[in-house]
N, C-alpha and C positions, 0 to 999 in steps of 0.2 A: 368363655371362660368358668374353669371349675368353681364348683362350690368347696367351702370348707369339706376338708374330714372331720371323721367322727372324733380323732383323738390323736397328740403334739403337733399339730400344725399351730402356723401363727398367721395372721390377716395380713395381706403384703400389703405393697402398696397400692395395687393394681385392684386388689379386691377389694379398699376401703372408700373406692370411688364408682360401685355400681351405679349405671345409670337405669332409666327407665325401662327399655326395651331388655336390657339383663337381668332386672327383677326378675321381669313378668316371665319371660322364657327360661330363668333356671327352677322358676317356684316349682314347675312338674318336676325336674331332679328332686328336688331336696321331699318332694313325696314319695317317689321309688327308693329314696335312701331312707329316708325314714322308717320304708316297713320293712326293709333288713336290719332295720336295729334289734340286739338280742334282747334289751331288756327297756324299761322306763328312764332308767336312770341314762342311757347311752341316749336314747330318744331328746331329753330333755338338754343334754349335751351340746346335741346336734341344734338345736332350738336355740340355745343360749347364743353359740357360735355363729350361728347365721345373724341372728338381731343387732352381734356385733361388730359381723363382715360387712354390715351396708346401712350403719347406723348415721355414718355422713352420707350419705346420699342426698342430692338436694332436693329430691320432690319427695321421696316416700322413703319410707323404713318399711318390712313388714315384722309383725308382730305377734307369733306364734304362739299358741297354747295346745295343748294335749288334751284332746277328748277321751274319757273311759266310757264307751257304749253300752258297759254292763251296768254301770255304776251311776250314770248321769254327771262326774263328776269333770271337771275342767281345769287343771294347773296349767300353772306358767314356769318360766324354766326355772325357777326357786323352790320348786314343789309347792308353792304356795294355789288354795284352790281359789279359784274366781269365778266369778257371775258375769255373764254381760248384758248389757240393756241396748235397746236404741235409746236415742237420746229421746225422741217423743217419750217413750216408757215411764224413761224415769221422771222427765218434766209434769209429767202428769201424773206420776205418783205425788209430788212434791204440793202441786196444786189441789188434788182429791184434800191431802192432808191439812193446807193451809185453809181450805174451806171448810170441811168439818170442825176443825176449831174454833174459827171465827163464827161460824153457827150455832157452837155449843157457849161462845160469849165471851171469848178472847178479843182484842184490841189487835190491831194490825202490828202494831210495837209488840207484843208480847209475842203473836207471831213469828216477828221478824230475832229475838231473841231465839224461841226454840230452833228454831233453824239453822243459828250461829252457833249454838250449843252441841246442837247433832253434828254438825258441820266440825265445829274444833275436837269434838271426843273421838271422831275420826281421822281429824287432820294429827291428834298427839299420839296416838296407835299407832297409825302408820309413821309417823315422824321418830317414834321411839327405836322402831325398827332399822329403819329405812338410816338412821343415825348409825348405829350399830355395825350396819352392814359397810358403810363409810369409813367410819373408824376401823376395822377389822381387818375386811379385807380389801380395799380399796388405799388406804393410810391416808384417806383425806382427813384434817384436821383443823383445818381452816373454816371457821363458820361462816366468811363471803363464799369459798370455794362449794360448802356442803349447800349453800342458798343456790348455787347454779349447777351443781349434782343434781338437785331436786327437780329442779325447772324442767333441765332435760330427760328425765325420769320419766313425770308425768304430761310431759308433753308427747309420749309413745302410747297414750290410754286412753284418750277421746277427750279429756277436758278441756281442751285448748291448747295454742301456743303457747307455754308462758318464758317470759323472760323475765332473770335479772335486772332491772335497771339501778346499778350500784348510789348513782349522782344525786337521784330523787328517792331513792330510798324507797323503793318499792318492785310491784313485781304488776308486769305487764303481762294483760291475759288476752289473744289477739284468737278471735273466737270461741269465746267462753259458752260452752253447753247451755250454761243457766241465760242465755243472751238470744234465744234462737225461739224461733216461732214454732208453735205446737202445730203439727198437720190437721189433725182432726176439726182444731177449732179456729187456727188462726191467728192465736191469739198470744201474746208474750207470756211465758212461766213468770207467776207472778212473785217467786220468789229469788231473791239474788245473797240473802245471806248464808246457806249452806257454804258455800266455796270461799266469803270472806272467812267465815269460819275455820274452816278446815285449811286456808291459810295462815289463819294464825295460830291454830293448832300443828301444823308440822311448823312453824317457826320457833313457837315455844322448846322443842325441843333438840332441833338442830342447830340453833343458834348460839346455844352455850349461855345465854342468860339467865340471870336468875329471876328478875323481872317477868310478867307476861306479857305476849306480843300486843302490841295495840294496833288493831287495823283500821284505813277509812278511805272507802270509792271515792276518789279525786277527780271520776270521770263521768260523772251524773249526768252534768248540763249539759253531755256530748256521748249519753248512753246510747250503744250500739239500739236499743231496743225503740229508739225514738232518733235515730239519725243514721247518718251515713258512715258513722266509724266503726272501726273493727275490731279497735279495744279497749278492754276494762283495762285501767288503773288502781292498783290495793295499795296505797302507802300505809307502811309499817314502821311503828319506834317500838323502843322499852320504856 
């Protein structure tokens, strides 16, 4: 099955159901096509179309980034600069910060607040941009549909698999990156509050509510760090 062309082609029913072998087999063809792209904008268009083409694949999607070898910058299909970390690296960064501020005399509760606020600030910045994108380019106005679109989007960037549970008014995170062991030490990251703050921040901007989102982990008794469970459940309200 052919990949999408550069301009004017729409995904067919067949192209929306690439299986694993087809995804892997067609990757080299994408690279060949990208080398023929006349401009970076054209290449970004190819990347965006490929991502759209296989987003309904049951097992895999391909998330593409364009790296400028001369400048060292990495951008995605909407021209936003990005940076890539191993999960181990980001969790080591968080642990190092936590250890440093505790050694400086802060309590565990104060450290949790620092990480929560940091995540919240990041979430609000992203949520503001994402809300504008949804309303302007996708014509999504309903708040619950926005939450579903956000979960779908952030499930493709390594945070974990996010699902909106409308009945429980919760975000369910499968394979939360903050619930993984750090390879070098074999220990779990001590922080979980950055992600909770991030969820709160995003919801503040896409929910349409005037009050701040309140979030609470309701899976602490079966935390993936201490049990066989794979899900973190973050309940929210306003």
